[in-house]
N, C-alpha and C positions, 0 to 999 in steps of 0.2 A: 500427532494431533488427530483427534477423532474426526469422523465424517463431518460433524457439525463443528464449526470453528468455536473456540472458547470465547466466551463473552468478553473477557479481558483483552484478548488479542484484537478482536473486532473493535472494541472501544479505543484501543491504542492507535490502530490504523486510522480510524475515523478522526481521532484527535489530530493526527499528523496531517490528514487531508484538510481539516478545518483551517490550518494555518497557511495553506496555499493561497496565493492570490486568487481572487474570485474570477479574474479574466484569464487565468492560466488553463491551458488544455494539455492533456497527456495522451500520447499516442501509444497504443498497445498492439503491436504487431498487426496481424490481419484483422483484429477485432475492430479497429478504427480509432477515432480520436474522441476523448471524453472530457467533459467539464468536471470540476471537483464534486459538484452535486451529483452528477451521474455516477461517478466513481463510488461515492458514499452509498448510493442506492444499491449498486452491484455488491459492495461489501456486505451490506445488510442482508441482501438476498442470498448471499453465499453461492452465487452462480460462478461459471467459469471465469468471467472477468474479475469478479470480486476475489476469488481465490488467487488469481494471478497478482492482483494488487497487494493482497496480504503477503504472498510469497516474496514479492520484490521488496516491500517495506521491511519485512522481518530479516531478509538477507542484508539489507542496508544497515539495520540496527546491529546485527551480529558483526558486521564488518567494522563498525565503529567500536563496538565492545572489544574486539580483538585487535584494534589498533591498525587495521589494514588500510584505512583511508588517510592516515597521517604519514607524511614523508619522514623517514628516519634519516638522521644525519650520520 
């Protein structure tokens, strides 16, 4: 990915954040705890926190795609 996040990826991550409960908070290591609105702002700004949110969301989606999150019998 380029220095600037692609518009489509940012839109996807923001859409995923939009479906979170409005009272849910997310803790990101030493950065602190954030509301979904704060996370969306960080993604829009593409700062360190926003980049971390995008990285985690994309890793989650890749894991689903690869079937890593489903128990295999």
